[in-house]
ChimeraX commands (.cxc) that place a marker at each C-alpha (Angstrom):
marker #1 position 72.11,227.94,53.49 radius 0.5
marker #1 position 74.10,225.17,51.78 radius 0.5
marker #1 position 77.40,226.78,50.90 radius 0.5
marker #1 position 79.09,223.72,49.27 radius 0.5
marker #1 position 75.97,222.56,47.10 radius 0.5
marker #1 position 77.32,220.97,43.78 radius 0.5
marker #1 position 80.87,220.55,45.23 radius 0.5
marker #1 position 82.60,217.11,44.98 radius 0.5
marker #1 position 84.95,216.56,48.00 radius 0.5
marker #1 position 87.42,213.77,48.21 radius 0.5
marker #1 position 88.36,212.33,51.55 radius 0.5
marker #1 position 91.58,210.20,51.58 radius 0.5
marker #1 position 91.73,207.77,54.41 radius 0.5
marker #1 position 92.65,204.07,55.53 radius 0.5
marker #1 position 92.57,202.06,58.45 radius 0.5
marker #1 position 93.60,203.94,61.69 radius 0.5
marker #1 position 92.13,207.27,60.65 radius 0.5
marker #1 position 91.14,209.44,63.70 radius 0.5
marker #1 position 87.56,208.88,63.97 radius 0.5
marker #1 position 86.63,212.44,64.91 radius 0.5
marker #1 position 88.83,214.17,62.21 radius 0.5
marker #1 position 87.23,212.27,59.56 radius 0.5
marker #1 position 83.47,211.92,60.75 radius 0.5
marker #1 position 82.85,215.28,62.05 radius 0.5
marker #1 position 84.30,217.25,59.03 radius 0.5
marker #1 position 82.53,214.95,56.61 radius 0.5
marker #1 position 79.08,215.42,58.47 radius 0.5
marker #1 position 79.74,219.21,58.14 radius 0.5
marker #1 position 80.55,218.94,54.52 radius 0.5
marker #1 position 77.61,216.98,53.76 radius 0.5
marker #1 position 75.35,219.39,55.83 radius 0.5
marker #1 position 76.57,222.28,53.57 radius 0.5
marker #1 position 75.44,220.37,50.61 radius 0.5
marker #1 position 78.68,218.70,49.24 radius 0.5
marker #1 position 78.95,215.22,47.79 radius 0.5
marker #1 position 81.70,213.43,49.85 radius 0.5
marker #1 position 83.48,210.33,48.46 radius 0.5
marker #1 position 85.74,208.33,50.95 radius 0.5
marker #1 position 88.75,207.25,49.06 radius 0.5
marker #1 position 91.11,204.50,50.12 radius 0.5
marker #1 position 93.47,202.21,48.56 radius 0.5
marker #1 position 90.89,199.38,48.28 radius 0.5
marker #1 position 87.22,199.72,47.94 radius 0.5
marker #1 position 86.54,197.93,51.44 radius 0.5
marker #1 position 85.58,199.29,54.70 radius 0.5
marker #1 position 88.14,201.02,56.77 radius 0.5
marker #1 position 88.21,201.27,60.67 radius 0.5
marker #1 position 88.88,204.22,62.74 radius 0.5
marker #1 position 90.83,204.98,65.90 radius 0.5
marker #1 position 89.49,206.59,68.95 radius 0.5
marker #1 position 90.87,206.50,72.58 radius 0.5
marker #1 position 93.85,204.22,71.70 radius 0.5
marker #1 position 91.71,201.68,70.22 radius 0.5
marker #1 position 89.90,200.55,67.05 radius 0.5
marker #1 position 86.45,202.12,66.69 radius 0.5
marker #1 position 83.88,202.23,63.88 radius 0.5
marker #1 position 84.30,200.94,60.43 radius 0.5
marker #1 position 83.05,203.08,57.56 radius 0.5
marker #1 position 82.21,202.51,53.93 radius 0.5
marker #1 position 84.53,203.21,51.13 radius 0.5
marker #1 position 82.88,205.02,48.20 radius 0.5
marker #1 position 85.92,204.55,45.76 radius 0.5
marker #1 position 89.35,203.10,45.61 radius 0.5
marker #1 position 92.19,205.44,44.67 radius 0.5
marker #1 position 92.67,203.67,41.43 radius 0.5
marker #1 position 89.14,204.53,40.25 radius 0.5
marker #1 position 89.60,208.47,40.81 radius 0.5
marker #1 position 91.41,211.37,39.47 radius 0.5
marker #1 position 92.10,214.80,41.13 radius 0.5
marker #1 position 90.19,216.34,38.22 radius 0.5
marker #1 position 86.89,214.55,39.61 radius 0.5
marker #1 position 87.00,216.76,42.78 radius 0.5
marker #1 position 86.60,220.29,43.92 radius 0.5
marker #1 position 88.29,219.90,47.25 radius 0.5
marker #1 position 90.31,217.40,49.27 radius 0.5
marker #1 position 90.28,216.63,53.11 radius 0.5
marker #1 position 92.96,214.48,54.61 radius 0.5
marker #1 position 92.08,213.59,58.22 radius 0.5
marker #1 position 94.87,212.62,60.69 radius 0.5
marker #1 position 95.51,209.47,62.67 radius 0.5
marker #1 position 99.12,208.25,62.92 radius 0.5
marker #1 position 98.23,204.71,61.32 radius 0.5
marker #1 position 96.18,206.29,58.57 radius 0.5
marker #1 position 98.77,208.89,57.52 radius 0.5
marker #1 position 101.65,206.29,57.80 radius 0.5
marker #1 position 99.83,203.95,55.45 radius 0.5
marker #1 position 98.76,206.57,53.10 radius 0.5
marker #1 position 102.04,208.01,52.36 radius 0.5
marker #1 position 103.36,204.57,51.27 radius 0.5
marker #1 position 100.86,204.34,48.46 radius 0.5
marker #1 position 102.06,205.76,45.41 radius 0.5
marker #1 position 98.77,206.15,43.92 radius 0.5
marker #1 position 97.65,208.23,46.81 radius 0.5
marker #1 position 100.62,210.26,46.91 radius 0.5
marker #1 position 100.29,210.85,43.01 radius 0.5
marker #1 position 96.73,211.78,43.81 radius 0.5
marker #1 position 97.80,214.58,46.24 radius 0.5
marker #1 position 100.65,215.87,43.93 radius 0.5
marker #1 position 98.01,215.99,41.07 radius 0.5
marker #1 position 95.30,217.76,43.22 radius 0.5
marker #1 position 97.71,220.41,44.30 radius 0.5
marker #1 position 98.55,221.06,40.74 radius 0.5
marker #1 position 94.82,221.66,40.01 radius 0.5
marker #1 position 94.95,224.90,42.46 radius 0.5
marker #1 position 92.02,223.48,44.36 radius 0.5
marker #1 position 91.63,223.83,48.14 radius 0.5
marker #1 position 92.92,221.21,50.49 radius 0.5
marker #1 position 92.35,220.68,54.32 radius 0.5
marker #1 position 94.62,218.57,56.48 radius 0.5
marker #1 position 94.40,217.87,60.09 radius 0.5
marker #1 position 96.70,216.44,62.91 radius 0.5
marker #1 position 99.00,213.94,61.11 radius 0.5
marker #1 position 97.43,214.60,57.72 radius 0.5
marker #1 position 100.50,216.79,56.61 radius 0.5
marker #1 position 102.58,213.81,56.50 radius 0.5
marker #1 position 100.85,212.87,53.24 radius 0.5
marker #1 position 101.55,216.58,52.14 radius 0.5
marker #1 position 105.17,216.02,52.92 radius 0.5
marker #1 position 105.53,212.76,51.08 radius 0.5
marker #1 position 103.83,214.39,48.13 radius 0.5
marker #1 position 106.46,217.21,48.22 radius 0.5
marker #1 position 103.91,219.99,48.18 radius 0.5
marker #1 position 104.58,221.92,51.39 radius 0.5
marker #1 position 107.93,223.87,50.69 radius 0.5
marker #1 position 107.68,227.62,51.53 radius 0.5
marker #1 position 104.20,227.12,52.94 radius 0.5
marker #1 position 102.97,228.27,56.38 radius 0.5
marker #1 position 101.21,225.27,58.24 radius 0.5
marker #1 position 100.19,223.72,61.56 radius 0.5
marker #1 position 99.97,220.00,62.52 radius 0.5
marker #1 position 100.15,217.71,65.52 radius 0.5
marker #1 position 103.03,218.96,67.42 radius 0.5
marker #1 position 105.33,215.94,66.92 radius 0.5
marker #1 position 105.34,216.73,63.01 radius 0.5
marker #1 position 106.98,220.11,63.68 radius 0.5
marker #1 position 110.48,219.04,62.71 radius 0.5
marker #1 position 109.47,216.86,59.94 radius 0.5
marker #1 position 107.44,219.93,58.45 radius 0.5
marker #1 position 110.20,222.28,59.04 radius 0.5
marker #1 position 112.83,219.96,57.31 radius 0.5
marker #1 position 110.36,219.96,54.28 radius 0.5
marker #1 position 110.58,223.69,54.08 radius 0.5
marker #1 position 107.52,224.63,56.06 radius 0.5
marker #1 position 107.20,227.62,58.38 radius 0.5
marker #1 position 105.35,225.81,61.30 radius 0.5
marker #1 position 103.25,227.79,63.66 radius 0.5
marker #1 position 101.48,226.57,66.95 radius 0.5
marker #1 position 97.90,227.79,66.11 radius 0.5
marker #1 position 94.48,226.04,66.06 radius 0.5
marker #1 position 94.19,226.58,62.23 radius 0.5
marker #1 position 96.27,228.06,59.56 radius 0.5
marker #1 position 95.28,228.88,55.94 radius 0.5
marker #1 position 98.09,229.33,53.32 radius 0.5
marker #1 position 96.92,229.77,49.85 radius 0.5
marker #1 position 94.11,227.55,49.87 radius 0.5
marker #1 position 95.83,225.01,52.06 radius 0.5
marker #1 position 94.07,224.70,55.46 radius 0.5
marker #1 position 95.95,222.84,58.38 radius 0.5
marker #1 position 94.94,222.25,61.95 radius 0.5
marker #1 position 96.48,220.50,64.92 radius 0.5
marker #1 position 94.15,218.24,66.82 radius 0.5
marker #1 position 90.54,217.08,67.53 radius 0.5
marker #1 position 90.20,219.91,69.96 radius 0.5
marker #1 position 90.68,222.41,67.11 radius 0.5
marker #1 position 87.85,220.90,64.79 radius 0.5
marker #1 position 85.39,223.92,65.19 radius 0.5
marker #1 position 87.78,226.29,63.78 radius 0.5
marker #1 position 89.07,223.85,61.28 radius 0.5
marker #1 position 85.83,223.06,59.86 radius 0.5
marker #1 position 84.75,226.75,59.68 radius 0.5
marker #1 position 88.10,227.65,57.58 radius 0.5
marker #1 position 87.72,224.38,55.53 radius 0.5
marker #1 position 84.30,225.11,54.48 radius 0.5
marker #1 position 85.16,228.81,53.74 radius 0.5
marker #1 position 88.08,227.72,51.48 radius 0.5
marker #1 position 86.12,224.92,49.85 radius 0.5
marker #1 position 83.30,227.46,49.03 radius 0.5
marker #1 position 85.97,229.65,47.24 radius 0.5
marker #1 position 87.00,226.80,45.11 radius 0.5
marker #1 position 90.45,227.93,44.36 radius 0.5
marker #1 position 93.74,228.55,46.14 radius 0.5
marker #1 position 94.02,232.21,47.11 radius 0.5
marker #1 position 96.60,234.18,48.90 radius 0.5
marker #1 position 94.80,234.01,52.37 radius 0.5
marker #1 position 96.45,233.74,55.70 radius 0.5
marker #1 position 94.77,233.90,59.23 radius 0.5
marker link #1:1,2 radius 0.2
marker link #1:2,3 radius 0.2
marker link #1:3,4 radius 0.2
marker link #1:4,5 radius 0.2
marker link #1:5,6 radius 0.2
marker link #1:6,7 radius 0.2
marker link #1:7,8 radius 0.2
marker link #1:8,9 radius 0.2
marker link #1:9,10 radius 0.2
marker link #1:10,11 radius 0.2
marker link #1:11,12 radius 0.2
marker link #1:12,13 radius 0.2
marker link #1:13,14 radius 0.2
marker link #1:14,15 radius 0.2
marker link #1:15,16 radius 0.2
marker link #1:16,17 radius 0.2
marker link #1:17,18 radius 0.2
marker link #1:18,19 radius 0.2
marker link #1:19,20 radius 0.2
marker link #1:20,21 radius 0.2
marker link #1:21,22 radius 0.2
marker link #1:22,23 radius 0.2
marker link #1:23,24 radius 0.2
marker link #1:24,25 radius 0.2
marker link #1:25,26 radius 0.2
marker link #1:26,27 radius 0.2
marker link #1:27,28 radius 0.2
marker link #1:28,29 radius 0.2
marker link #1:29,30 radius 0.2
marker link #1:30,31 radius 0.2
marker link #1:31,32 radius 0.2
marker link #1:32,33 radius 0.2
marker link #1:33,34 radius 0.2
marker link #1:34,35 radius 0.2
marker link #1:35,36 radius 0.2
marker link #1:36,37 radius 0.2
marker link #1:37,38 radius 0.2
marker link #1:38,39 radius 0.2
marker link #1:39,40 radius 0.2
marker link #1:40,41 radius 0.2
marker link #1:41,42 radius 0.2
marker link #1:42,43 radius 0.2
marker link #1:43,44 radius 0.2
marker link #1:44,45 radius 0.2
marker link #1:45,46 radius 0.2
marker link #1:46,47 radius 0.2
marker link #1:47,48 radius 0.2
marker link #1:48,49 radius 0.2
marker link #1:49,50 radius 0.2
marker link #1:50,51 radius 0.2
marker link #1:51,52 radius 0.2
marker link #1:52,53 radius 0.2
marker link #1:53,54 radius 0.2
marker link #1:54,55 radius 0.2
marker link #1:55,56 radius 0.2
marker link #1:56,57 radius 0.2
marker link #1:57,58 radius 0.2
marker link #1:58,59 radius 0.2
marker link #1:59,60 radius 0.2
marker link #1:60,61 radius 0.2
marker link #1:61,62 radius 0.2
marker link #1:62,63 radius 0.2
marker link #1:63,64 radius 0.2
marker link #1:64,65 radius 0.2
marker link #1:65,66 radius 0.2
marker link #1:66,67 radius 0.2
marker link #1:67,68 radius 0.2
marker link #1:68,69 radius 0.2
marker link #1:69,70 radius 0.2
marker link #1:70,71 radius 0.2
marker link #1:71,72 radius 0.2
marker link #1:72,73 radius 0.2
marker link #1:73,74 radius 0.2
marker link #1:74,75 radius 0.2
marker link #1:75,76 radius 0.2
marker link #1:76,77 radius 0.2
marker link #1:77,78 radius 0.2
marker link #1:78,79 radius 0.2
marker link #1:79,80 radius 0.2
marker link #1:80,81 radius 0.2
marker link #1:81,82 radius 0.2
marker link #1:82,83 radius 0.2
marker link #1:83,84 radius 0.2
marker link #1:84,85 radius 0.2
marker link #1:85,86 radius 0.2
marker link #1:86,87 radius 0.2
marker link #1:87,88 radius 0.2
marker link #1:88,89 radius 0.2
marker link #1:89,90 radius 0.2
marker link #1:90,91 radius 0.2
marker link #1:91,92 radius 0.2
marker link #1:92,93 radius 0.2
marker link #1:93,94 radius 0.2
marker link #1:94,95 radius 0.2
marker link #1:95,96 radius 0.2
marker link #1:96,97 radius 0.2
marker link #1:97,98 radius 0.2
marker link #1:98,99 radius 0.2
marker link #1:99,100 radius 0.2
marker link #1:100,101 radius 0.2
marker link #1:101,102 radius 0.2
marker link #1:102,103 radius 0.2
marker link #1:103,104 radius 0.2
marker link #1:104,105 radius 0.2
marker link #1:105,106 radius 0.2
marker link #1:106,107 radius 0.2
marker link #1:107,108 radius 0.2
marker link #1:108,109 radius 0.2
marker link #1:109,110 radius 0.2
marker link #1:110,111 radius 0.2
marker link #1:111,112 radius 0.2
marker link #1:112,113 radius 0.2
marker link #1:113,114 radius 0.2
marker link #1:114,115 radius 0.2
marker link #1:115,116 radius 0.2
marker link #1:116,117 radius 0.2
marker link #1:117,118 radius 0.2
marker link #1:118,119 radius 0.2
marker link #1:119,120 radius 0.2
marker link #1:120,121 radius 0.2
marker link #1:121,122 radius 0.2
marker link #1:122,123 radius 0.2
marker link #1:123,124 radius 0.2
marker link #1:124,125 radius 0.2
marker link #1:125,126 radius 0.2
marker link #1:126,127 radius 0.2
marker link #1:127,128 radius 0.2
marker link #1:128,129 radius 0.2
marker link #1:129,130 radius 0.2
marker link #1:130,131 radius 0.2
marker link #1:131,132 radius 0.2
marker link #1:132,133 radius 0.2
marker link #1:133,134 radius 0.2
marker link #1:134,135 radius 0.2
marker link #1:135,136 radius 0.2
marker link #1:136,137 radius 0.2
marker link #1:137,138 radius 0.2
marker link #1:138,139 radius 0.2
marker link #1:139,140 radius 0.2
marker link #1:140,141 radius 0.2
marker link #1:141,142 radius 0.2
marker link #1:142,143 radius 0.2
marker link #1:143,144 radius 0.2
marker link #1:144,145 radius 0.2
marker link #1:145,146 radius 0.2
marker link #1:146,147 radius 0.2
marker link #1:147,148 radius 0.2
marker link #1:148,149 radius 0.2
marker link #1:149,150 radius 0.2
marker link #1:150,151 radius 0.2
marker link #1:151,152 radius 0.2
marker link #1:152,153 radius 0.2
marker link #1:153,154 radius 0.2
marker link #1:154,155 radius 0.2
marker link #1:155,156 radius 0.2
marker link #1:156,157 radius 0.2
marker link #1:157,158 radius 0.2
marker link #1:158,159 radius 0.2
marker link #1:159,160 radius 0.2
marker link #1:160,161 radius 0.2
marker link #1:161,162 radius 0.2
marker link #1:162,163 radius 0.2
marker link #1:163,164 radius 0.2
marker link #1:164,165 radius 0.2
marker link #1:165,166 radius 0.2
marker link #1:166,167 radius 0.2
marker link #1:167,168 radius 0.2
marker link #1:168,169 radius 0.2
marker link #1:169,170 radius 0.2
marker link #1:170,171 radius 0.2
marker link #1:171,172 radius 0.2
marker link #1:172,173 radius 0.2
marker link #1:173,174 radius 0.2
marker link #1:174,175 radius 0.2
marker link #1:175,176 radius 0.2
marker link #1:176,177 radius 0.2
marker link #1:177,178 radius 0.2
marker link #1:178,179 radius 0.2
marker link #1:179,180 radius 0.2
marker link #1:180,181 radius 0.2
marker link #1:181,182 radius 0.2
marker link #1:182,183 radius 0.2
marker link #1:183,184 radius 0.2
marker link #1:184,185 radius 0.2
marker link #1:185,186 radius 0.2
view
């Protein structure tokens, strides 16, 4: 059964994305019937990061200046320290995330992905998880941080590391299928 047929999913990433945190969820989304666009600051290939070194390059479908939050049903933010640090410095990307949040559609972020949510100032009074080193940053942004493999708070799905991908993907697909933020918690 293709639970996401007809859904348009945005994936925001740039050089240094954690390879498994982008490729594995994107494959799962496509297998569920979703159309997935990889979006970056420029429409040129981006390189992943795996085992402390550069890995595969992937095609970018659209640049951030070519899209609007209204074009998509859901948003995925993969981790990777380099990826997220660069994304949060791009005002167009931060604005995209802010606008996406305002639409009330589901968002999934794993590992360092919540750094972009902090920058977009959309996490206050939320319950999230992330890579452990972000705990203080998230708490300083007003988050109730918990150490769980996956947390769902009102359509926002967060997870800690690649080890949590099976649980993360399951909840991400569930929330993306719903299509709107709801008062769900784990």
